[in-house]
N, C-alpha and C positions, 0 to 999 in steps of 0.2 A: 505493501499498499504506499508506503514509505517511497521508495521508489518509481514510483507509477505518478506521485504528487513531485518529486523533484524534478522527472522527466516533463514533465506536462508544465512546469513553471521555465523549465530549459528550452523549450518547443516554445512559448509565447510573449519570452521575455526577451532569453537572450538569444534565441533563432533569430527571431525577427528583426530584432537589433543589427544581426551580423549580415543578414541578406541585405537590411536597407542602407547600411552604411560598405557598402561592398567593398569598395577602394582601401578603406581602412582594413579593412577585415584581411585583406588579399596583400596589403603591406605585412602586417604582422604576422601572415604564415610565410611568406618569400622573406624576410627577414630570418625567422629561426630555420628556414630552408636551407639558406645558404651556409649557417652556422651548424647545421649537421653536416651539408657536403663538405663543408672542413674538416672539418672530426671525423668523420668515416675516411675521406680518402687519407687521409696523414695515418691515421691509424691504419690503412688498409696499405698503403705503400710500405712505411717503417717496419709493420708487420709479415707482409712478403718477403722483404729482405734480410731480415734477421728469423723469422720462420723457414726458409729456403735453405739458410747456411745451419740451422738449428736439424732439420730435418735431415741433412747430409751429414752433419756429426753425427748424429743420434745412430742414422743406418750404419753409417761404419765404426762408430766403436761399443757399439752394443753395449756390454756392462763393464767398458772399461771406469776404472775411477779415477783416474788422472794421465794426462798427455803433454807429453814435452813435444815442444813447438819450434819456430824458429825464430828467433830475433829480429830475422828481416826476413823477407822470400825466396833466398838463397838457402836457405835449411841449415842445419848444421854436422857437423862430423860424426861421420857413422861409428867412431870409436868411441860415441857418450853412451852407445847403445850395451856394451859390455860393463860398462861401469854402472848403468840404469839396472841391469838387466840381475847383477850381481848384490844391490838392497834389500837385506833383511825384511821380509815382507813382501816383496814382489811374486807373485806367480807367473804370469804375463808379461815380456816387452815385447811388443810386437811392432817391428820398425814397417815405414809406410814412407812412399813418394806421393806426393798429393799436389799435383802443381798442372795450370794449363798447357799442352803441347799443339800445336799448330798441326793441322792432316789439310789436305787438298780442300776437302769441304766446311773448311773453318776451323777455329779452336775447340779442344775437346779437352774434359779434366781427366786427367792421367794419373790411374791410381797404381801403385808399385807395392806387393806384396807377398809377403809368402805364408807358407802352416800354418804360424803364430797365428795368422791375423783370425781361424776359425776357433781359437780359444775366445773371442770375445764375443762371438753368439750376434755378429751383427748381421746384417743384411747379407754380407757378402759370405758368409762362414759357408757355404756349400761350394760354394765359385771358386776359392781361393785354391783348391785340391787339383781343380781341372787341369791348370796349364803346367802345373809341375809333372804332372804325369805324361803331357805329352811334349817333352820338354827334348828327348833325347829324338824324335822326327821332326816335331817345328820348333828349332830354336828361337827363331821369330815369332811364336805363336802369342795371341793375344786373345782375350774373349772380351768383346762389346756390349755396349747396354743396347736396347733394343729401340731407342732412335738413334744412333750413329750413322744409320745409312748405311753398311758395309754387311755383306752376305756372306757365311763361312766358306773360307777359302781363298777370299778376297783378299789381295796384300793392297797397303796403300802405303803412304807416308806421313810419320807419325817423328812430331819433332824432328833431329837429325839423321832416324833412320830412317828403316822399310819395315815393317812387320804385316804376318798374317793373321786372318781372320779364322781362329780353332774354335769358338765358339760365340755364338748370341743369344746373352742373356737373355730368357723370355721368363714372364711369369709377371705377378703382381709387385712381391718384393721389389725385383730389377728394375723394373720399368717405373715405379715412385720414388729409385733415389735417383735423386739429383736430373729428374726426369725421365730417366733414361739414357742422359747424354754423358758418357763416360767412359774409357778404356781403362780393362784391369789387365796388368801385364804383373811376370815376375819381377819380383825387386830388381833383381840386377839387369834385367833389360829395360826396365821403367828409369833406372840411372844411367844407360847409357843411355838411351833417347834422348829423355831430357838434357843429357850433360852434366848431370849431376855424380858422377864418377865418385865414391866416396861421400857422400853428402846422403842425407835424410832429410824427411819434411816435416815427422812426425814420429813418436813412439808411444803407443797406447798401452795403458798398465792397468792391468788388474791386482789386485792384493790377494794375500792366502786367506784361508775363512782364519777367523779370531783378530788377525792384526787389525792393529791401532792406525785408522786413516791418518791421523795426524800424524805419526811418528812415521809412520812410513813416508810423507807426503815431505815432512822436514826430512828425511835421508836419500830421497830423492833428490829435494833443490840441492843438500849438500854435494853428491854424486854429479849432478850437471855443472854445479862450481858457478853458475853465470854464461855458460857458452849457448844456454835455451831457457827458453821461458816454459816452466813448471805450473799448469795452470788444471782446472779440471777442464773436460772437453767441452761444455759448453763456453767455454771463454771464446771461440770463437763467435760465437753468434752476437755475443756482446762487442766482439772487436769488429765486427763487419757492420753495426751499429753505427759507428765514430763517422761514417764517411759520408752518413747522410742525419746527424743531429743538428746541424748548421739548419740544412733545407727543414729537417724537422721542425726545431724551432720557429723559424719563420711561419710556416705557416699554421704550427697552434698561434702563432700571435695573431694572425688571419683570423683565425676564429676566436678565439677572446675579443678582438674587438668587433667581430661579429655577433657577439654575444651581448655586448653591454651595449653595442648598440642595439639588439632588440629588446634591450632589456628596458631602457629609455625611452624605444618607439611604443611598447606594451606599457608602460607606465603613462605615458600619454596619454595614450588610447586609452585607458580605460580613465583615467581621469577627465577625459574629454565627454566619454560614454557616461560617465557617473553627473557631471553637471545637466545635459542631454537626458539624462533620464531621473533627474532627480523630482519632477511630478510623480511619476512613475510608482517611486523609493517612498517618497512623501504618503500617496497612496495607499500601497503595500503597507505601508507602519500603520496608516490611521484604521483600518480593518483587521490591526491585531499580528501584522507579518513581525517576526523578530529579526532583530538586525544580525544575528551572526547566520541567519537562515538567507538573505539576501547578500550577506559578505561570501558565504559559501557559494551560493552559483553563481558568482563572478567568478569566483575564483576554478571551479569547475568548468564556465567559458573560457577561461585561460590557458589549462591545463588543455584542454580540448584543439584551440589554437598553437600551444606546442608542442602537442603531440600528432598533430594533422602537419606541420610543419618538419618534424625532425622526421614524422616516414618518408615527406618527398624528400627531404635533405636526402637521409641514408641512401635510399634507392639511386639519388645522383650521385652523389658518393660513391657508390661501388663502382659504378659505370667512370669516375672521372681517374678513379681506383686507378681499373683497368687500364685508360691507355695510359695514364702516367708510368706506369710500370712498364710500360714496354715501348717509352721514349724517354726513360733516367738516360743520361748522357754515361758514357763510358768511362767516363771520365771518375763519377761517382762508384759505378759500380765494379771497376778495376780492381784486382787484385783480390776479389771474394773470387773463392774456386768454386763455389753453386751456381749454379743457374737459375735466375732471380724468376720464380714463377708464384702469379698474382694468389694469396690466401687471406680471404678479411678474418682477422682475429673475433674470438666468438665475443669477446665483450664491447666489439669497436659501435654495432648497433643500439644494443644497451644503453649504453655510455653516451650516445649521442642524443638519444629519447630523454633520458634521463635529465642531461643537462638543458637539454630546449624547454620541458614539463618544468621542472625544476626553476630555471630562467624565466617563464611567463607567470608562475605563481607568484615568485617572489615579486616580481614589479608588481603584478597586477597589487598582491595584498598590498604595502605600501600605498596605491591608490586607495583603495577601497578601506581604508580606514578613514575615510570621508563619509561614507555613511552611517557610522554610529555618531555624525553631527547634525544629520538631518531629522527633522521633525516634523511631524505631520504639518505640521503651523508653517511650515514654508515651502512647502509646494509649487505656489505661485512668485518666490524669492527672485529676483533679478539676479545674474550672476554677478557675484564679488560680494553681495549683501548679504547670502546664507554664511550661515557659520560654518558651513563646509569649506566656502571660500578662504578661513582666515588660518594662516600658520600659527604657530604658536611663536613666538620669538628664541624659549630655549631649544626649541628644535630646530630652526636654523644655524643657531650657537653651534647646538651642540653638532652639528654636522659641519658647520666650518672648520671647528676645532678637532674632531676626526679626521678630516679629510687634510689639513696640515700634518699631523699626526703621520698618517701614511704618506705624505710627500715626506716628512724626513726619515725615516725609515725604507723607503721603499729604496730612494733614489743612490742613497750610499750601496745597499745592496744593488742594484742595477749596474752600476758604475766597477763596480770592487768582484762581483763576482759574475759565474757562466754557469752556463745548462739551465735547471727544472726551476732553480733558487732565480733568475735571472728572470725567466718568464713569469714566476709568480709575482716577481716584484713589478713586473709591465703590465701586469693585468689590474695592481692594486692599482698603479698609477691610472688607469684610464677610470676606474671607478669613483676615485679618491677626483678627478674633475669633474664628474657630474654632481658630484657631493658639493664641490666649491661651487657651481652654478646652483644649485637650490639654496645657499646659504647665502649667496650674496644676490638673488631673486632681486629684492630693489633696488639695489644698485646696478645691475645690466638693465631694468628696464628704465633708470631714470638716465641711464648713460647714453640707451638706443634713441629714450624720446627726444632728450637733450640732441644727440646727432641728427632727429628728422627736423626740429627746428630751423638747423643751420639753412634748410632750404626754403625758405619766406612762409606765403603762406598755404600751399600745399602740405609744407615739413610741418607747418602746426596742427594742421589737420590730422595726418600721419599722427604724429606726436598724441593728441589726443586722444587717438583709437589703441595707440600702444602702450597707454598707460591705463585703459580701461578691461587689458584684458593680459599684467603681466604674465599669466602661466602659457599663453599663448606666444607670449615674447621671449620666456626663456628657455619654452623648447626648439622656437627655431634657434635661436644663440647658441644651446649646445649644441644640435645635430648639425650649425655649421664648424661649429668648433670640434665636433670628433671628427668631422670629416676631414679639416687641416691637419687635425693632428695623425690619423692613418693616414694620408697620403704623404707627410713629411717622414713620418716612420718608416714607412716602406720604402718610398721613394730614396731616400737618407741612408736606410741599412743596405739597398741593393746597393748604391752606389760604393759603398764603402767596401762590401764583398769584393766588388768587380774592381776595382783600384786597388785592393791589398791582395788579391791575385796577380794583379799586372806587375805590381811592385816587386816580387819576388822572383819574377824571371826580368827583370828592366834593368840587372848588371848585363844580360846579355842577350838583349834584346835587340842589339845592332847587327845580331850575325846574319851573314848574307844568308847560309844555307844551312838546316842543321839535315844532319842521319840519323835515322831512330830507326830500330827493328818494329815500331809501334805506329799505329797509324795517328795525323794530325791531332783528333779529337781526344786522343790518351794521354797519359805520363807515360813516354818512354823509359820504360822499367826492363823492358827484354834485352838480353845480352847479343851487343853485336858480333860479330866473327872476328877470329884473333887475323891480324895483321891489316885488317881495312884500314887501319890510320895510314899506313904506309903507304896503301894504293893510292888514298882518299888526295894524300899529300903529293904524291905526285904527277896527280891531272893538271893538265895548261891551265893557267889561271887561278890557281887556287894558290894564297898568297900565305896562308898561316892555318893550321885545325888544331884544335884543341880538345882533348879526348873529357868526356863527361859522364855521370853514373846517378840514375835515379832506382830509389828500392822502396820498397815500403818499408817499417820496420814498427817494433813496438818499443814504446818509452813508456814507463810508469801506469805500465797497462793499458797504454792508451796509442793506436795505430797512428801514426804518424808516416809523412812522406819527405826522407832523407834525399838530398842532392847535391854533388860536390862536380869542381870542375879542376883540372890540373892545371899549376900554378903558369 
């Protein structure tokens, strides 16, 4: 019965008002949809990158408790293997080559392993023994994933060598590993074709039953002695996210701006709705309607707008994420061994819907407090004369003091900190700006009216209109303010990012010709053939040749790009 009554009230009062003021309704839904689009797209992009690396790492690592990986993409000496295997508590130390290798059809993930990998119980458990059995008859034999594009018995170029397909790995477990795009070779063969003789990319470690994981990790770290990185197998996924963190925070900043703008628009919309519905609200109050019921209906209306906007935006966010994953610049994904496939995290849509609904409800709740000031006798009171139009002085003062406090705390954090903390500080600054506008409503209206009067008789008429509608003036001024702030923040940050990237290469910007093993849209991290410098120096017209090298490395747990040039 209560649900039927609530549905009837929403249909008669809320839905009718929403239909009458269609543009306002569409604007409220649209701004929430934009916010949800941002959030779902960002979560989808970032989650796809880390998720793809995670799935690959989990599929290879199996039950491994630790992984020894190279500080740079060049790997580390295989002499580390014996030291790690000798550590008390280590059950299995499985060496691996995990690198990108070139083929005639494009780069592919090269996995080099031996029979010890079977002890990990991962996706390659059944496959690692097959090439070993065929070594006598096919010394260059490899197994390929189902989507590499080569058939059994076919020979193709891999890295610096040539290999023959002894088996095409078919089945769900092989197809889901890196999307089926990989080549599995015996360890020695993988080292040869990758130019990694005497080098390893990874050692996956399982511990003996009853061994203390912390003690084993400490002993392995001591045995490695700084020659490589000792971490959990999931560390690769965390490291993969380093390359897209800046993009992630920029997109989240856009989402935060959209949510703040949406909250302000919902607040303004609800304030206007309450003003227009004052006769209806007064009538409901006169016939015994409870203020809590009226406010509850308005909050339900706002929640519905937020939910609809969030649902529309979530669908758009999935589409945007799909498109973005296929268009990520190679420089962003370079160095990630996994093939990036779109995968939306399970929390993305619920979190986006919760954010839009919560934002709408909170903004509406701030406006709906006016209902408690509307009495039945005020049904015909003009705008500005009702008690609902009066804002207590203490509330404006409290808003101003709170905003100043947020500025005082957030600005130093934003300047000094990086990452998530700085992002939260940026969002807090946006909210503080709106609070300052609320606190300074009287001053904003006076300044706007004074500015209008400068333009003569027309300005005087405009000034009188401005002074009669203080809330509308404040809403207009704050909307413009938010637009300007957003434009300056985003364009300024983009300009800073581009300038910073260019400054890295400014010392060598005047070079006439670059010779690289990588395409122009990627960092030159691949190794050039030995002796190429002398050949290039002998070309007629070449005055000077300088050798350089780029490589990805792990410094302090963060993936960074190293570059160096000869003197």
